[in-house]
Structures are given as C-alpha cells and as structure tokens.
C-alpha positions in Angstrom: -30.1 54.9 -4.9 -27.6 53.1 -2.7 -29.7 49.9 -2.7 -29.9 50.0 -6.5 -26.1 50.5 -6.8 -25.6 47.6 -4.4 -27.8 45.3 -6.5 -25.9 46.4 -9.7 -22.6 45.6 -7.9 -23.9 42.0 -7.2 -24.8 41.6 -10.8 -21.3 42.6 -12.1 -19.6 39.7 -13.8 -22.6 37.4 -13.2 -23.3 36.2 -16.7 -21.8 32.8 -16.5 -23.0 32.2 -12.9 -26.6 32.7 -14.2 -26.3 30.9 -17.5 -24.1 27.9 -16.9 -25.6 24.6 -15.6 -25.5 24.9 -11.8 -23.4 21.7 -11.4 -20.8 23.1 -13.8 -20.1 26.3 -11.9 -16.6 27.0 -10.6 -16.3 27.9 -6.9 -16.2 31.7 -7.6 -19.3 31.4 -9.8 -21.1 29.5 -7.1 -20.3 32.2 -4.6 -21.5 34.9 -7.2 -24.8 32.9 -7.7 -25.4 32.7 -3.9 -24.9 36.5 -3.6 -27.4 37.0 -6.4 -29.9 34.7 -4.8 -29.5 36.5 -1.5 -29.9 40.0 -2.9 -32.2 39.7 -5.9 -35.2 37.5 -5.1 -36.8 37.8 -8.6 -33.6 36.8 -10.3 -33.3 33.9 -7.9 -36.8 32.7 -8.9 -35.9 33.1 -12.6 -32.7 31.1 -12.2 -34.5 28.3 -10.3 -37.1 28.1 -13.1 -34.3 28.0 -15.7 -32.7 25.1 -13.9 -36.1 23.2 -13.6 -36.7 23.7 -17.3 -33.2 22.4 -18.1 -33.8 19.3 -15.9 -37.1 18.6 -17.8 -35.1 18.6 -21.1 -32.4 16.3 -19.7 -34.6 13.8 -17.8 -37.7 13.4 -19.9 -37.9 9.8 -21.2 -40.1 10.6 -24.2 -41.7 13.6 -26.0 -45.1 13.1 -24.3 -43.6 13.1 -20.8 -41.5 16.1 -21.7 -44.4 18.1 -23.1 -46.5 17.3 -20.0 -43.7 18.4 -17.7 -43.2 21.6 -19.8 -47.0 22.4 -19.5 -46.7 22.1 -15.7 -43.6 24.2 -15.7 -45.4 26.8 -17.8 -48.2 27.0 -15.3 -45.7 27.5 -12.5 -43.5 30.0 -14.3 -46.1 32.1 -16.1 -46.1 34.9 -13.5 -42.3 35.3 -13.9 -41.9 34.8 -17.7 -45.3 36.1 -18.9 -44.5 36.7 -22.6 -42.2 33.7 -23.0 -44.8 31.3 -21.5 -47.5 32.6 -23.7 -45.4 32.1 -26.8 -44.4 28.6 -25.7 -48.0 27.8 -24.9 -49.1 28.8 -28.4 -46.4 26.6 -30.0 -47.5 23.7 -27.9 -51.1 24.2 -28.8 -50.0 23.9 -32.5 -49.0 20.3 -31.6 -52.3 19.7 -29.7 -53.0 16.4 -31.6 -50.2 14.9 -29.4 -51.7 16.1 -26.1 -54.3 14.7 -23.8 -57.2 16.8 -22.7 -55.8 17.7 -19.2 -52.7 19.2 -20.8 -54.8 21.3 -23.2 -56.7 22.6 -20.1 -53.5 23.6 -18.4 -52.2 25.4 -21.5 -55.5 27.2 -22.0 -55.4 28.3 -18.3 -51.9 29.7 -18.8 -52.9 31.7 -21.9 -55.9 33.3 -20.2 -54.0 34.5 -17.2 
C-alpha cells in the first residue's frame, strides 16, 4: 500500500509534464517527468513512445514516409498500446492502396498479435 501511495504522489500534478512536448517543459515539469520515469517504468515507456510518435509527425517529409514510420512505430508500441495500435492499424489498412507490400505485412503482423 505504501508503494502505491508513493507512486500516486509522484503522479500528482503531472498532467502537463506528460502531455507537453518534452522540449517545451519548464524546469519544474522536467523534474516531475524525471521522477515519473524513475518510479513508473510503464508510464516512462508510454511517454517515450508518445514522443517518438510526435517526432514522426513533425519530421516526415511526405505521407508515404510518415505512414511507413507509423507502421514501424505500431510494431514497436503494440505491446504497450494494444487497443490503440489495433485501431490505427485498421485505419491504415483502409488506405492500403497507398502502401507497399512490406508495410502491409507489418500491419498484418500487428493485428494478429
């Protein structure tokens, strides 16, 4: 019970530390994020995946590159965001005419896990 209360204490007032772009965090928010990462490994992984997804969105040069990067991200994150990844994979499959065969295979693999 004490461990659970300690974890809840770390989470208090953490909304913006988790949701803001990492480079836009204030110093107190950076400290809060570090405390979360040290104490809550699953939430740490989720936050890192959120940042990776955001970088895909910001750095993709064209839709095809973005979709390929997202399919790779889906494969990596499917164990953490199971339902979200399956929903996203279904939406991407609806656009399958724009995909190459290897991408279809990655998405099919995600959906069957």
